[in-house]
C-alpha positions in Angstrom: 77.9 88.5 107.2 79.1 87.5 110.5 76.7 87.3 113.8 76.7 89.3 116.8 78.8 86.8 118.5 81.4 86.7 115.8 81.7 91.0 115.4 81.8 90.8 120.0 84.6 88.6 120.0 86.9 90.8 117.4 85.7 94.0 119.1 86.5 91.6 122.5 90.1 90.8 121.0 90.9 94.4 119.3 90.8 95.4 123.3 93.1 93.0 124.6 95.6 93.7 121.6 95.7 97.8 122.4 96.0 97.0 125.4 98.3 94.5 125.8 95.7 92.0 128.2 94.9 88.3 128.0 97.1 87.1 125.6 97.2 83.2 124.8 100.7 83.7 123.1 99.6 81.8 119.9 98.6 84.7 117.1 95.6 82.7 115.5 94.2 83.0 118.8 95.1 86.7 120.1 94.3 88.0 116.6 96.6 91.1 117.8 96.6 93.0 114.5 92.9 93.9 115.2 94.4 96.9 116.6 95.1 98.3 113.8 91.4 98.2 112.7 88.9 100.5 113.5 85.5 99.4 115.1 84.2 100.6 112.0 85.5 97.5 110.2 84.7 95.2 112.4 80.7 96.3 113.1 80.1 97.5 109.2 81.9 94.6 107.5 79.9 94.5 104.1 81.4 91.6 102.1 79.5 90.6 99.3 78.0 87.2 98.5 77.5 87.8 95.7 79.4 87.0 92.1 82.5 89.3 91.2 79.9 90.5 88.9 77.0 91.6 90.9 80.1 93.1 93.6 81.1 95.6 90.6 77.5 96.5 90.0 77.0 97.4 93.0 80.1 99.6 93.3 79.6 101.2 89.9 75.8 102.2 91.4 77.2 103.6 94.9 80.8 105.4 92.8 78.6 106.7 89.9 79.0 106.2 85.9 81.1 109.4 84.8 84.2 108.4 86.2 86.6 106.7 84.1 87.4 103.0 85.0 89.9 102.2 81.9 92.7 104.4 79.9 93.6 102.5 76.8 96.4 104.5 75.1 94.8 107.6 75.8 91.1 106.3 74.9 89.1 106.6 78.0 86.2 104.2 79.2 83.5 105.5 82.0 82.5 103.1 84.1 78.9 103.3 82.7 80.1 102.5 79.3 82.3 99.5 81.2 79.1 98.3 82.5 77.3 98.2 79.0 80.1 96.5 77.6 80.0 94.0 79.8 76.1 93.5 79.7 76.5 93.3 75.3 79.4 90.9 76.1 77.4 88.4 78.4 74.0 88.5 75.9 76.2 87.7 73.6 78.1 85.1 75.7 74.4 83.8 76.2 73.2 83.6 72.8 76.5 81.4 71.0 75.7 79.0 73.5 77.8 79.7 76.5 76.2 78.0 79.5 76.5 78.4 83.5 79.3 76.5 85.1 81.4 76.5 81.6 85.1 76.7 81.1 86.0 79.1 78.6 89.5 79.4 78.3 91.4 83.1 77.8 95.0 83.7 76.7 95.9 87.1 76.2 97.5 90.5 78.5 95.3 93.0 79.9 92.9 94.4 77.0 89.3 96.1 77.8 88.1 92.9 75.6 88.9 90.9 78.0 88.0 92.8 81.4 84.4 92.8 79.6 84.9 89.1 78.4 85.6 88.0 82.7 83.2 90.0 83.9 80.6 89.1 81.1 81.2 85.0 81.7 80.9 85.8 85.7 77.4 87.3 85.3 76.1 84.1 83.2 77.8 81.9 85.7 80.4 80.6 83.4 84.7 80.2 84.6 87.5 82.5 83.1 90.2 79.9 82.4 93.0 82.7 82.5 96.5 81.2 81.2 99.6 83.4 79.9 100.3 83.4 76.4 104.0 83.8 76.4 103.9 79.9 78.1 105.6 77.1 75.7 103.0 74.9 73.7 102.8 72.0 76.0 101.9 74.3 79.0 99.6 76.3 77.6 97.9 72.7 76.2 97.6 71.5 79.6 95.7 74.0 80.8 93.4 74.0 78.4 93.3 70.6 78.7 92.5 70.5 82.6 90.0 72.7 82.3 88.6 71.0 79.5 87.5 73.6 77.7 85.8 74.1 74.5 86.0 77.8 73.4 89.4 79.8 74.3 90.1 84.0 73.6 93.1 84.8 72.9 95.2 87.9 71.9 95.9 87.1 67.7 99.6 87.2 68.4 98.9 83.7 70.0 98.1 82.5 67.2 101.2 80.7 65.5 100.7 78.5 69.4 97.4 77.7 69.3 97.0 76.1 65.6 100.2 73.6 66.3 97.9 72.2 69.3 94.4 72.7 68.5 94.3 69.2 67.1 95.2 67.9 70.6 92.6 69.9 72.3 89.0 69.3 72.4 88.7 73.5 71.2 85.6 74.4 69.1 86.0 77.6 68.8 88.6 80.4 69.4 87.5 84.4 69.8 90.2 86.7 68.4 91.0 89.7 70.3 93.8 92.3 69.0 95.6 94.9 71.1 94.5 97.4 68.2 90.6 96.9 68.8 90.6 99.3 71.2 92.9 101.9 70.3 91.9 105.5 68.7 91.4 105.0 65.1 94.6 106.4 63.8 96.9 104.1 66.6 94.7 101.2 65.2 95.4 101.1 62.0 99.3 101.8 62.7 99.0 98.7 65.3 97.5 96.3 63.0 100.0 97.3 60.0 102.9 96.8 62.8 101.3 93.4 63.7 101.8 92.3 60.4 104.8 93.2 59.1 106.6 91.9 62.5 104.7 88.7 62.2 106.6 88.6 58.4 109.7 89.2 59.5 109.8 86.3 62.3 108.3 84.3 59.7 104.9 83.8 61.7 101.7 83.3 60.1 99.2 86.7 60.4 95.5 84.6 62.2 92.9 84.1 59.8 89.0 84.5 59.6 87.4 81.5 59.3 84.8 79.3 60.9 87.5 78.1 63.7 89.1 81.1 64.6 86.6 84.0 64.6 87.2 87.6 66.3 85.4 88.2 69.3 84.0 92.1 68.5 82.7 90.9 65.0 80.4 88.0 67.0 79.9 90.9 69.5 78.8 93.8 66.8 77.0 90.9 64.9 74.6 89.9 67.9 74.2 93.8 68.8 73.2 94.5 65.4 70.6 91.1 65.1 69.3 91.7 68.7 68.4 95.5 68.5 68.9 96.5 72.0 71.1 99.6 72.7 73.3 99.5 75.4 73.8 102.7 76.6 72.4 102.5 80.4 73.0 100.6 83.5 70.8 97.9 83.6 68.3 96.8 86.7 69.9 93.9 87.8 67.7 92.7 90.5 68.9 89.3 90.6 72.3 90.8 92.8 71.7 89.7 95.9 71.8 86.3 94.9 74.5 84.3 96.6 76.9 82.9 94.5 79.6 83.4 97.3 81.2 79.3 96.6 81.0 79.2 92.4 84.1 79.2 90.6 84.4 82.6 88.8 88.2 82.0 87.6 91.0 79.8 87.5 94.4 81.2 87.3 97.6 78.6 86.6 100.2 78.7 88.4 104.1 79.0 86.9 105.4 75.5 88.5 108.6 77.5 89.4 108.8 75.7 93.0 106.5 72.8 91.4 104.0 70.9 89.2 102.0 74.0 87.5 98.2 73.6 88.0 94.7 75.5 87.9 93.5 77.2 90.8 89.9 77.5 91.4 88.9 80.8 93.2 85.7 81.9 94.1 83.9 84.8 93.5 83.6 85.1 97.7 87.9 85.0 97.3 87.9 87.6 94.5 85.4 89.8 96.9 87.5 89.4 99.6 90.5 90.5 98.3 88.5 93.3 96.7 87.1 94.3 100.1 90.0 93.3 101.9 91.8 97.1 100.6 88.2 99.2 101.7 89.2 98.1 105.7 93.4 98.2 104.8 93.8 102.1 105.5 94.4 102.9 101.9 94.4 106.0 100.7 92.2 106.5 97.8 89.5 108.9 95.9 87.3 107.2 93.5 89.0 107.8 90.0 92.1 108.0 91.1 94.5 106.5 88.4 95.9 102.7 88.6 98.8 101.8 87.0 97.8 98.4 85.5 100.9 96.1 84.7 99.9 93.1 86.5 98.7 91.1 83.9 95.2 89.5 85.0 96.6 85.8 84.7 98.2 86.2 87.8 96.1 85.9 90.6 97.7 89.1 92.0 96.8 90.6 89.1 93.0 89.5 89.0 92.6 90.1 92.5 94.7 93.4 93.3 95.5 94.8 89.6 91.9 94.1 87.8 89.0 93.5 90.6 90.1 95.5 93.0 90.9 98.8 91.2 87.3 98.5 89.8 85.8 97.8 93.4 87.5 100.8 94.5 85.9 102.9 91.5 89.9 103.2 90.4 91.0 104.2 86.9 92.7 101.6 85.9 95.5 102.7 83.0 96.3 99.5 81.3 99.5 98.0 79.8 99.6 95.5 78.0 102.8 94.3 77.9 105.5 95.8 80.6 108.8 96.5 79.4 110.4 96.8 82.8 113.1 99.2 82.0 110.2 101.5 80.6 108.7 101.7 84.4 110.2 104.9 85.0 108.7 105.9 81.7 105.4 105.1 82.5 105.4 106.8 85.8 106.5 110.3 84.5 103.9 110.1 81.6 100.9 108.9 83.5 101.4 110.2 87.0 99.3 107.4 88.9 98.4 108.2 92.2 98.5 104.1 92.5 100.7 101.1 91.3 101.2 97.6 92.6 104.5 96.0 90.9 107.4 93.4 92.4 110.7 94.4 93.4 112.2 94.3 90.5 110.4 97.2 89.1 111.7 99.6 91.7 115.2 98.5 91.2 114.4 100.0 87.1 112.8 102.8 88.3 115.7 103.8 90.7 118.3 102.8 87.6 116.4 104.9 85.4 118.9 108.7 85.2 115.5 110.7 83.5 113.9 109.9 87.1 116.6 112.6 88.6 114.2 115.5 90.2 111.2 114.2 89.3 108.4 115.4 91.5 106.4 112.3 92.8 104.4 113.6 95.1 101.2 112.1 93.4 101.8 108.7 94.1 99.5 107.5 97.6 100.0 103.6 97.1 103.2 102.7 95.6 102.9 98.8 96.7 105.0 95.6 96.1 104.2 91.8 96.3 104.7 88.8 94.4 108.1 87.7 95.3 110.4 88.7 98.5 111.3 92.1 99.1 114.9 92.4 100.1 115.4 94.9 103.4 118.1 96.8 101.9 116.3 96.9 98.7 113.2 98.2 100.3 115.5 100.9 102.1 116.5 102.3 98.6 113.2 102.7 97.7 111.8 104.2 100.7 115.2 106.5 100.4 114.6 106.9 96.5 110.8 108.0 97.0 111.2 110.5 100.1 113.3 112.2 97.8 111.4 112.5 94.8 108.7 114.0 97.6 106.6 110.8 97.4 105.1 111.1 101.3 104.5 107.6 101.2 106.5 104.2 102.0 106.8 101.3 99.9 104.1 99.2 100.9 104.6 95.6 100.9 102.1 92.8 101.0 102.3 89.1 100.9 100.0 86.0 99.1 99.9 83.5 96.5 98.2 82.0 94.1 96.4 79.8 96.4 95.3 82.7 98.2 94.2 84.7 95.5 97.3 86.7 95.4 96.9 88.9 98.9 97.4 87.7 102.8 98.5 91.0 104.5 99.7 94.1 104.0 101.9 96.8 105.3 99.2 99.6 104.6 98.5 100.0 108.4 102.1 98.9 110.1 104.7 101.4 108.7 103.7 104.0 110.8 102.8 102.3 113.9 105.8 100.1 113.9 108.2 101.8 111.5 111.2 99.9 113.3 110.0 96.8 111.6 109.4 98.7 108.4 112.0 97.0 106.3 111.4 93.5 107.7 107.6 92.8 107.9 105.0 92.2 105.3 102.5 93.5 107.1 99.2 92.4 109.2 96.9 90.2 107.9 93.9 91.0 105.7 90.9 91.6 107.1 89.5 88.4 105.8 92.4 86.5 106.3 94.1 84.4 109.4 97.3 83.2 109.9 98.9 80.8 112.0 102.6 79.3 111.9 103.1 75.5 112.8 106.1 73.1 113.5 106.8 71.9 109.8 107.8 68.4 111.6 105.2 68.1 114.1 102.4 71.1 112.7 102.2 72.3 116.7 101.2 75.9 116.8 103.7 77.9 117.7 103.5 81.5 119.6 104.9 85.2 119.0 108.5 84.9 116.7 108.7 81.4 116.6 109.6 80.4 112.7 107.6 78.0 111.4 105.4 77.3 108.5 103.0 79.8 107.9 99.0 78.7 107.2 96.4 80.5 106.2 92.8 80.5 106.8 89.7 82.5 105.8 87.8 83.9 102.7 90.9 84.4 100.0 91.5 80.7 100.6 91.3 78.5 97.0 88.6 76.1 96.6 91.2 74.1 95.1 93.1 72.8 92.1 90.8 71.7 89.3 91.0 68.4 88.6 93.4 67.9 91.5 92.8 66.5 94.3 95.7 64.6 95.6 97.5 68.0 95.1 94.7 69.8 97.0 94.6 67.8 100.0 98.4 68.0 100.5 98.3 72.2 100.7 94.4 72.2 102.5 94.1 71.2 105.8 91.1 71.2 108.0 92.1 72.2 111.6 89.5 73.2 114.0 86.7 73.2 111.3 88.2 75.7 109.6 90.0 75.6 105.9 93.9 76.1 106.3 96.3 76.3 103.1 99.4 75.6 103.7 102.0 78.0 102.4 104.8 76.3 102.1 106.5 79.6 103.4 108.4 79.8 106.7 108.3 82.7 108.8 107.2 84.0 112.4 104.7 86.9 113.4 105.5 89.3 116.6 102.9 90.6 119.3 101.8 93.0 117.4 100.7 90.9 114.7 102.8 91.8 112.1 104.4 89.1 109.9 107.3 88.0 108.7 108.4 86.1 106.1 112.0 83.8 106.0 111.7 81.6 103.3 110.3 78.8 101.4 110.7 75.8 102.8 111.4 74.4 99.1 113.7 77.2 99.0 116.0 75.7 102.2 119.2 74.2 101.6 119.9 71.4 103.3 123.7 70.9 103.6 125.2 67.4 103.4 125.7 67.5 107.5 121.9 67.8 107.6 121.9 71.6 108.1 119.1 74.1 107.5 120.1 77.0 105.2 118.0 79.6 104.7 119.1 81.7 101.6 117.1 84.7 102.4 119.2 85.3 105.5 123.0 85.5 103.1 120.7 87.5 100.6 120.2 90.2 103.2 123.8 90.2 104.7 125.2 90.7 100.6 123.1 92.9 99.4 124.0 95.6 102.7 127.5 95.8 100.6 127.5 99.1 98.9 128.5 97.2 95.7 126.0 94.5 94.9 123.1 95.3 93.2 121.4 91.6 93.8 121.7 88.4 95.0 120.1 85.5 94.7 120.8 82.3 96.8 120.0 78.5 95.3 121.4 75.2 96.4 123.9 73.3 94.1 124.9 69.8 94.3 127.7 69.1 96.1 130.3 67.3 94.5 132.0 65.9 97.3 128.9 64.3 99.1 126.3 61.9 97.5 123.5 64.0 99.5 122.8 67.4 100.2 123.7 70.7 98.4 125.7 73.5 99.1 124.3 77.3 99.2 125.6 79.2 96.2 125.2 83.4 96.2 124.7 84.6 92.3 125.3 88.6 92.8 124.4 91.1 90.5 127.6 94.1 90.6 126.6 97.8 90.9 127.4 99.6 87.6 131.4 100.9 87.6 132.7 98.1 89.9 133.0 95.5 87.7 136.9 95.3 88.6 136.5 95.0 91.7 134.8 91.4 91.9 137.9 89.6 93.5 138.0 92.0 96.6 134.1 92.7 96.9 134.0 88.6 97.1 136.5 88.4 100.0 134.6 91.2 101.5 131.7 89.4 101.4 133.0 86.3 103.0 134.4 88.4 105.9 130.7 89.9 106.0 128.5 86.5 106.1 131.4 85.2 108.9 130.6 88.1 110.8 126.9 87.9 110.3 125.8 84.3 110.3 126.6 81.3 112.1 129.8 79.4 110.4 127.2 76.8 108.5 124.7 79.3 107.2 127.5 81.1 104.9 127.6 80.8 101.3 130.3 78.7 100.3 130.7 80.5 96.7 129.8 83.8 95.2 129.3 83.9 91.7 129.2 87.1 89.5 126.4 87.5 87.2 125.4 90.4 84.4 121.7 90.3 84.8 119.8 88.0 87.2 117.4 85.8 85.2 113.4 86.3 85.3 110.7 84.0 85.0 107.9 85.6 82.7 105.9 85.9 85.9 108.8 88.6 87.0 110.3 86.7 89.6 114.0 85.3 89.9 114.4 82.2 87.9 116.4 79.3 90.5 116.5 76.9 88.6 118.0 78.8 85.3 121.1 79.8 88.1 121.2 76.3 89.4 122.0 75.5 85.9 124.0 78.3 85.1 126.3 77.3 88.2 126.7 73.5 87.1 127.7 74.7 83.0 129.2 78.2 83.8 133.4 77.3 82.7 134.5 80.6 85.3 133.4 78.6 88.8 133.0 75.0 87.8 135.9 74.3 89.2 135.4 76.7 92.9 134.8 75.9 95.6 131.5 74.1 96.0 
């Protein structure tokens, strides 16, 4: 908890920001964003120093056991039952020999059993290593081996992959779960039959039951039967005050879209800080509100915001194990969630859904987005769409990265206070995060509205990369006695404390003449064209020079305007020259049908670079 001196300092900075006095000009010192937080937020800072599980336990004691914690295809699991299942799983895990500090890998989507397992492991002091089961064989093997896991919990559909790599790992036992395990009885039989038929159609073997592959629910059920314990009431957790904030709780594995994939070690404090950030964010919610759980738990954004935050606030997590983005509108109409957190592309699919015409969205309190940059033009269109459908809220954009537990800033306070910045800003720093902007070349601190690299410090910053101190030291730097995370993002902070992210350092295109081009500037101009649905700019090798790249804009045309491609490109060239310096415009425009995406829902930049090189329609265009 904060000392009295820290509280007084923050209250002083808050007053200075409100009255615009006594500022140094450096955002990380002035903390102007504190003007958006109340005095009570600052004084009543209640971040627990316990485990994730203990924080959840305390939240349930506060919010009650009767409200629904999880809704899964019609089955509703109350917070009381949720806590009972966690305790049951934790006792089982200890009985089978899982030890404190042991890393258990989990390769599965959002399922009730996976939520039970994550919190149960945390309760006994073990670590959950979360892996996207859609990864290729080498990537899954890497993530299991770097965590030195001897046990794996996996969805049965991943069996063909795991069976091919298990001999190259230290895995001794694989505990299997099925999407059917928690389904209502009728749906359970249908799902299991569907899985068998689908595997047969694909020529894949169904997951066996033997000494190596053991159904997790069977292990839990057998222990419960042997122990004779009835898990029906809230246990008295006498150790909930134990300080475990610095223990590793979760490992999430980066996708590697901008570098080598790495395992990010997140502590109990990291996860609790993100959850409690929302308590102070100004988010309008009530215990029992529905939250559409579309972000998978193996992403930092998913486990931090989509999972732990929802349970700490007492929301109803409506689990969607496998989201088809084009069905996003259908899910909104069916479940009528008060809250959801997706990526910008989900909103494009929502607006493209013809069945959304005339749908009343007044039930939505928090339409949030993160995970990738939200194009200002798409944001404007989304806000207009929400308003037309009676949603009283604008889109709430956040910013974060895996290394900061998926969330570093939010727009909850800022939309109404500074509406002129609504389309560009990613909000203000989260309660437990401080932003700092430095020169990428010299490391010198920069002042308001000066673009530089964004550094983060605070309670969300990861412990480090697992078994990779060299890479950890590249991104973590101690400045003024505090650990700072180098995000690799370029941006600035204004006098109000609002944050603007311009681009990633790794996305900056260096032309042959050494000039830096920010792709986002080109993308923002192109998406203002009424016939352009989406745009992504990447750097491609300039064949006329040994060094440097040429900026190329890939665009998706709105339906019905395909015959106007040449005219649209000519207009984009004119718009770009009118809005940008000559050296900052794209040197080529390529029309594609759909933007390639990674499994995490982000634009696949490498795929675009390859597409340009081998696309016969564009190979001979100017570069």
